[in-house]
N, C-alpha and C positions, 0 to 999 in steps of 0.2 A: 608209171613207176610206183611200186608198192613199198611203203616204208613201215618197218616194225618198231620205230621209235615210239616211246610213250608220249601221249599228248601232255602238254600242248606243243612240245618241240618236235620238229622234224628236220634235223640237221641235213639229211641227205637232199632235201628239196629246198632248204633255206627259208622255210615258212613255218608259221605257227598255226595250230588248229584252235579256233575259238570254241568256248563252251556254247552249246546250242540247247536251249530249253524248248520243250514242246508241250502243247496241250491240244485238246480237241473237243469239238461238239459233233453232233451227228452229221453236219454239213460242212464243217470247217476244220482246218488244222492251223494252229498258231505257232510260229517259230520265233524265238527271240535269240538273236545272235549277240552274245555278251562282249561287244567291242564298243568303246566310246569314241566319239569324234572321228568317224571313219571318213577317209579320203580315198579317191580312186575306187569307189565302190562299184562292183559288178555283181548283179543278181541275175543269173541266167536260168530261167525256168524252162525246161525242155517240155515239148508237147507230150512226149511219151510219159514220163513220170519222174524225171530227174531234176536236180538243182545243182548248179555250179555257183559258188560264192567266192569272191575275193575282195579284199580291201586292205587299206593301210591305216595304222593308228600308232602314234607315239614311235615312229621310226621302224615299226615291225610290219611285216606282210603276213596276212592271214588268208588262208584258203581252205576250202573243203568241197567235196562232191558227195552227193547222197542220192541214191535211188529210193523213191518212196514205196511204201507198202502197196499202194494202189494209185491209179491215175488221178491227176488233178486237172482242173479247168484253168488253163493258162490265161485265157482272156479275162476271166473274172477274178483271178488272184491278184493281190496287191502287196506292196511293201512300203515301208517308210523308214527313214534314217534321221532320227533326232538324237536323243541321248544314246540309245541303243538301236540296232537294226531289227525291225519287226517285220515279219512276213506272214501274211494271211493267205493260206491256200484254200481254195474252194474244191471240195471233193467232187469228182464226177458222179459218184454214187454215194448217197447217204448211208451212214452206218458207222459203227465203231471199229477203229483200226486197233489191232493188238499191239502195234508198234508203228512208228513213223517211217522207219527205214525198211529196205528190202535187203536180205542177206545178213551178214555178220554185223552185230551191234557195234556201231562206232563208239569208242570210249568217250568222245566229247559230247555225246547227246544224252540229255537227262530230261526227266519229266518236270514240267513247270507246275508244281502243286498249287501255286497261288491262282492259277487260271483253270486248273483241271476241274471237270465236272463229270461224275458218273452219269450213265444214261438215265438213271431214275432221278437225278438232280438237275438235269438240263432245264427243265421248266422253271425251277426256282432261282437259278443263277442267271445273271445277265449275260447276253451274248457278247461276242468280241466287238469292240468299237472299231469299225473300218472307216469312219469318217476322217477325212484328211489324208487318206492313203491314196497314192496314185496307182495306176495300172502297171502291170509288169512290162508291157512293150515299151513305154516311154522312158523308163528308168530315170526320170528326172527327180528333182528335189520334192519333198513332200511337206509343204508349209501347212501349218494349222493342226498338226497332229497333237492331240492332247496327251495328258499324262497316262500312266499305266494304272487302270482301275484294278482293284483287288490286291494291292500290294501291302495291305495292312497286316498286322500280326495275326496269329492263329488263336482265336478265342478258345478258352478251355484247356490250353496247353500249359498253363502256369504250373510251376513246381516241378517241371521235368528236369 
């Protein structure tokens, strides 16, 4: 069922759409689902190239589906749910994606500029920290996941 409601509300389906931030490196895509203290979490990564997400937080139900721009390696991709839900997707083929989604732009998807690196900057910026993340098939808890690196301010942006 397709809903034309503006995010984050979708009254026709009784669910909310979470904000999803994305960044990439030549071999990985990093998604951050901006929901805290998620319960009944389901992250279903399809072998083709799609993702189905659902979870509950503060009495609200959140769901979204997304087809990716290109295929991902399900066996190597991981996710963790501590403060926020973070999903690290391993690209089947290295390269830069012009967008994370396939088709029409979902209004709830935005670039994560704190983690973004242009292709000429990738050697200078640290890679994504996947330690402490579990694999997609197990869907279990992810103990030991550290904080989110690179969340500091933007130097040189004073006075704006």
